[in-house]
N, C-alpha and C positions, 0 to 999 in steps of 0.2 A: 489534564489532557490539552494539548495544543494542536490546532489544525491550521495548516498553511495551504491556501489555495492560490495557485499561480503567483507565488512569492508574497502573498499578503496573509497575515494572520487573521482568522475569524475572531472577532471580539464579542464579549458578552454585551457590549453596548448595542449590538445589532441583533442579537439572538438571546433567547432565554436559555437557562441552563438545560432545560428539557429539550429545546430545539437543538442545541449543540450536541447533546448526547445522542439524539436521533440522527443527526448528520454524521457523527463519529461512527455509529453502528452501520449506517449505510455505506460509508466510504471504506470501512474496515472489511466488508464482506469479501472482496477479492483476496485479501490477505489471509483470511481464514482458509480459503480454498488452496492458495499457494502454500501456506504453512503445512496443510495436509500432504501436499505433494512432497515438500521438503522432508517431512517426518517419515514418509514412506521410503525416501531415498537414504536418509541418514540414520533413522531410528532414534533421533533426538526428540525430546519433548518440546524443546524451545530452539529450533534450528534457525540459522541465519542463511540468507542466500539471495541471489537475484537472477532474474531471467531476462534475456534480451528477446524482444518480440518484434517480428518482422511486420511489414505493412499489411500483410494478409492475415493478421491475427494469429500467426504461427509462432510458437515458442522456438527460437533458434537455438539457444544454449541456456543451460542452468548452471550456475556456479554456487557452490555451497561452502559454508563455514566448516572448518575441520573439528570444531569442538562444540559441546553443548554451551548455550548462552554466550556465544561469541559475537564479535562484530566483524562484518566483512567489508573491506574497503572497496569502494567503487568510485572511480574518477567520473563524476557525473558530467564533466565537460566533454569527455570523449565518447559518451554513450547518450544517445538521444531518445531511445525507446526501450524503457525497462520498467520492471516492477522489482522492488527491493524490500526485504525484511531484515532488520537488524534486531535480533532478540538478545541483546547483550546483558539484560538484567532479568531474563526469564519472565515470570508473570508480573513483576513489579514495574518494568519499564522497557522501552525500546523505541525504535523508529521504523515506520512503514511508509513507503513512498512509491510514486510512479512518476514518470516523465515522458512527455511526447506521445501519450496514448489517448485514443478516443474511447468513448463509452463502448462502442462496438468492438474495438480491439480487445478490451478487457473481458467483456461479456463472452465473446467467442473463444478467446484463448483459454479462459478459465471455466467456461461453461457455467456462468452465473447470470443473474439479472439484477440490475439496480432498481431501486424504488424511484420511479420518475417524479413523484411528488416532492421528494427530498431534493433531487437534482434541480428541479424548478426553483426551489427555495434558494438555491445557491446561484441562480441566474444562469444556469447551464452547466454542462459537464466540465470539470477542470482537467486540462491536459497535463498539468503539473500539480502534484499534491503531496503533502507530507503530514502524517499523523505522528505526534511525538508525545510520549508519556515519560516524564522524568522518573528515574528510579528513586 
C-alpha cells in the first residue's frame, strides 16, 4: 500500500507499519461509501468512477466505468474538486484519490466522519490524496 499526501509519499521512516495501516483505513473510509454508491448504480462488485463535488459539498456529477474492474480516465489538471475510484484490479489493487477537497466537503457529501486523531497524526487534513495498492 502506498499513500501520497499532497504529492508526498508517506514513508515507513516516519510511521510504523501499524500507524500506516491505521492511516490507510481512515483515509479509505470515504471510498467505501462512494464505492457503495457506484455499486448501487452499476451493479458491479468492483466499480470505477469519479464524482465532481461543488464548493457546498454537493455532488455535481458522477461518472462511472462501463465494465467491472475497469479504469476510468480523468484529466486531473482540468478538474479541481473530485473523488476518484479506479478498481482496475478488483480486490487485488487499485487507486483511490481526491483532489481539492476539505474534510468538511467529504464528510458532508458522503455522510461520513473522519477519525480526528488520525488526521492530527498527518499534520492536518490533506486536500490532495492518493491511495495506491499495486496489483
